[in-house]
N, C-alpha and C positions, 0 to 999 in steps of 0.2 A: 200449179197445174191441177186440173180436175182429174179425178180417178173414178172410173166406173167400178161399182161394187154390185154384187148379186142382190143387195137389198134394194136396188133401184129397178130391178126387173119388173115388168108389167105382166108377164105371162104370155105376151104376144111377141113372138120372135122377130117379126118384121118391124114392129114399133120399137122394140128394144135395140135392134140394129140401127134404126134411124136415130135413136137417142145417143148411141155410141158415136155416130157420125157428127152429131152436134158437139159432143165432148171433144172429139178429134179436131174439129174446126176451131173451137174455142182455144184449145191448147196450141194449135198452130199459130193462131193470132198472137197469143202470149209469147211464144217463142220468137216470132217475127219482130215483135216490139222489143224484146230483150236483145235481139241481134241487130237492132238499129234499122229496121225496114223503113223505107221511105213512105211518104204520104200516099203516093199512088198505089203502092203495093198493099198498104193497109186498107185503102178504100176498096180495092178489088176483093180482098179477103173478107172484109166485113159485109160487103154487098153479097158475096157468095153465101156467107152464113145467113144473112137475112133472107135471101131467096130460098135457101134450103129450109129455114124454119117455117116460112109460109107454106111450102110444099108439105113438110112433115106435119105441121099443126092441122092442116086441112085433112090430111090422111088420118091422123089420130082422132080428130074430132068426129069424122065420119064413122070410124070404127067404134068409138065410144057411144055414139048415137045408135048405131045398129045393135050394139050389145046392151043398150039401155043402162049404161053405166051410171051409177048413182052420183059419181063425182064429175059428171060431164060439165055442168055449169061452172064448178069451181076450177076445173082444169082449163076450161076455155078462158076464164078470167085471167088465170096465171099465164096462159099463152099470150094474151094481149099485152100484159105487163112486160113479159120477156121481149116481145118484138118492139115494144116502145123503148125499152132499154137499148136494144141493138141499134134502133134508129137514132137514139141519142148519141151512141158511140160514133156512128157514121157522121153525124153532124159535127161532133167534136173533132174528129179527125180531119174533116173537110176544112175546119177553121184552123187547123195546124197542130192539133194535139196528137201526140203519138206515144205518150208515156204509159207505163204499165198501170197507172192509176185508173185508166179507162176500164180495165178489166177488174 
């Protein structure tokens, strides 16, 4: 399970709340896998996570751009890698994988 700590805060309450939502969605997927969720359930959950990350990253990247954040490009690259990983999970689940090793 992922645990949010104060060291992860950005100073933007809205962005931090969205980050917590991502943690919650990841933890829910892990719990579902551990409880034997079926393929269709996992596909829905991971698709929801993916959709939310697209929304969140767009919001966060806009905020970073407006604030002229010096880490903007580095964070954008990390966002792309993260969404690629989630798309990989979705592809693996669609092929029949539902183990906790996906996470």
